[in-house]
N, C-alpha and C positions, 0 to 999 in steps of 0.2 A: 409927480402927480399931487394936485391938491386934493383935499378931503372932499370937497364937492365932485371933483371929477372921478374921485375913486367911488364914491356912492351912487352916483348918477350918469356917469359918463357912458355907461353901456347902452343907455336909452337912444344913443345916435346910431346904433348898430340895428341891423333889420332882426331883432328878437322879439317874438310876439308873445303875449301873456299866454302861459301855459307851456311854452316851448320847452322840451328837454335840453338842456345845454351841457356840452362836453367842454372841457378845457384840457389841453394837452401841454405839459410843462408848464405848471403854475408856478413851481418854485416858492419864494418866499413871499409872494404877494399874488394870490388867487384873484381872477377877477369876481367881483361880488356876486353876480348874476349866474356864475357857473353851478350846475347842479351835481356834475360829477368830475372829479379830477383823475388826471392820468399823469404819472410822473415814473421814472425809472430809476431815480436815484434817491433812496431814503436818507442816507447818511453822509454823503460826498457833497460838500457844498463849493467845490473846485469851481464850478461853471456858473454859479449863482450868487447873488449878493446876501445871503443868509441862509439859515436853517429853513427847510421846507416846512410850510404851514399845512397842517392837516385839521381843517375845521369842518369839514363835509366828507361824503363817502370819495374814498381814494383807491384807485386800481394801479397797482404797481405793473407797469407794462411799458412796451417800447413804442413810440410812435410809427415804426416801419413794421410793427406786428400787433396793431390793436386788437384785443380779444373780445370783440363786439360782432354782431350780426349786421348785415347791410342796411343802412339808413335807419337805424334805431334812434339816432339823435336828430333832432330838429336842426341844431346849429351847433358848430364845432368851432371854438375858438382857442387860438394859440398866439402868444406874444413873446418875442424875443427868445424863439427855441429853434425854428427851422434853420437859422444861421448856424447851429452847431451839429447838424445832423450831415452825415456823408452821404448816406444813400437818399438824396432829396426826392428823387423821382418815385421811390418806393412810399417815402413819408407822404408825399401830396396824394397819391394813389390810396392809401389808407383813409386819409381825412376825407377824400370824396366818397369812399366806400361807406363809410359808418356814418356819415351825416347829409342831410339835405341840402344845407348851405352853411357858410360860416364866415369867418374873418381871421386872415393872417396878419400879423404886425411884426415887423422886422427892422433893424436900422437900416436907414438909407446908406448908400455908399459915401455920402459926405460924412457921415456919422464914422464909417469903418475907416474912411481916409485919414480921419483925425486920431482917432483911438487905436485902430489896428488890434482889437483884442487878440490875445494870443490862441484863444480856443473857437474863434469864429472861422468857418471854413469858405463863407460866400461872400461876396461883394453882389448887393441886390439892389436893383433898380426897377423901373416900369417903363413899358413901351405901348403907349394906347391904354387897351384894357388888359394887357398882358404883365405877368409880373417875371422878371428875368433874373435868373441866378448864374452868376459867373464864378466858377471855382477859383479860388487863391491858389497861386504857384509859388515856387519856392522864393521869388523874388520879395514876398511880404515878410520872411523871415528877418526880424530886426531885434536888437537887444534893446530894453527900455532904458534909455539912460536917466540920470536923475533931471537934467534941463528938460527932456521928453515929458517926464513925468510932471514937473511943475508947471509946464505949458498945457498939459491935459487937464489940471486941476484948476488953472485960471479959465480955460474954456468952459469947463463944467459949470462954475460958478454963473458964466455969462449966459449960458444956453439952458440950465437945468429947468427954468420956467417956460421953456418954449421948446420942449423935446419933440412936439409933434412935427415940428418942421424938419426933424431929423429922422423921422421915421416914416414907413410904407404901411398904410392902411389899406389891405385889398380885401374887399367883400366878395364872395362869389356865392352863386347860386347854381346847385346841380353839378358844375363843373369848374375846375381850376384851369384858367388859360395861363400856361407858363412856358418858358424856355429856359434850357439849361445849356449852359456854354462852357466848355473846358479848351483851354488855349493850346492844349498839347505838350505842354511845358510839365515837368515833374511837380506833382501835387504838393501844396504847403502842407507839412504835418506838424501839428502841436506838439510841444515838447511833453505836455502832460495833460490828460483829458481826465473828465470824472470818471470813477468806477462803481460799478454795483457791489464791490466787495471792500471798498476801503471806507474809512470813517475820517471825515476832514469837517471839522467844524469852525465857522467864521464867527468870532466874537464880535459883538454889537457894543456901540457905547450906549450908555443909559438913555439918552434921547431916542435912539433908534429902536432900542427894546420897548420904551414907552409907546412909541407909534405903533409898533407892531401889535402889542397888545390891544391898544385903542381901536385898530382896524379889526381885529378878531371879535372884539366886543360888539361894534357897531354892526359888522356883518352878521352876527347871530341875531341882533335885534331886528334888523331890517328883513332879513330872510324870514325870521318869524313873522313879522308883519305882511310881508309879501303871500306867505302862505295863508295867512287869513283872508287876505283878499282876493286870492285866486291868481295871483301874478306866475307862481311857480306850478310845475307839473305836477297833477293829482298823485302820481305814482311817488314822487318826491315827497310830498306833504304826507303820504301815508305812512312812511317809516317801516315799511313792511321788510321783513327779513329776506324776502325773496325778490327783493328789488331789482337784482341784477339778473336774475334768473332768464326772462325772456329776452335779455339784450346780448347775453354771453354767446361767444362762438361754442360750437360742440367741441368737447374735450378731444384732444388730439388732433384738432385742424391744423394742418400745415399752415402757418401764417408767414413762413419764410424766415430768412437769416437774423440774426439778432444784431441790431444796429442801436445806437443809443441816440436819445434826444434829451436834454435837460431843460 
């Protein structure tokens, strides 16, 4: 993602001035227009490219049990997160419950066929206006040989500037039209998944660290400017200590079993 795309690519989405935007699974690179972040893993970088960035309000929660009231957000954004989630039906249900509309970005099956990430659980495609999730089975258990790693590195250099061709961008309004397919074989089970209790840090080269801090600095400046010009939601601009009180689900609400999304 280039600098311009990072700063202003969100304008291609159906996000209106003043919208309250939720992002689920922001990881090391939150979308710049997101107002509230939700991530389950604070200290385990196993399933993301670097340490979690916390440069705006963050709620520690699971995409399958979001602690918010119904339709409290105008827009819900999630990128490269749902392919990690076991209970995909519950995750999609929760996104539709807490937001009026949103965007799902996931790797296309072309991408998964080339990389076959060991912690991705789904092969994802589209069928008309429907997004289709196919559960990986045991046939996807492969050892990452040195030759395969070098091939992936070469392919990455070739396509890294055209990632959108290998992604699915699915915007929805009121309802997510989806299909879940399981072939009936034994499901693929990753050898290792992220944990809420484990500490796993990924070290970044100096250039990547500089880019990370530059993004944070630019994010803070642009969000400050958007707050002054009315682009952000007034409740975000107010910096009230009770910001989340009207949005949070009642204490003790049964939000279901604990599944993870990173």
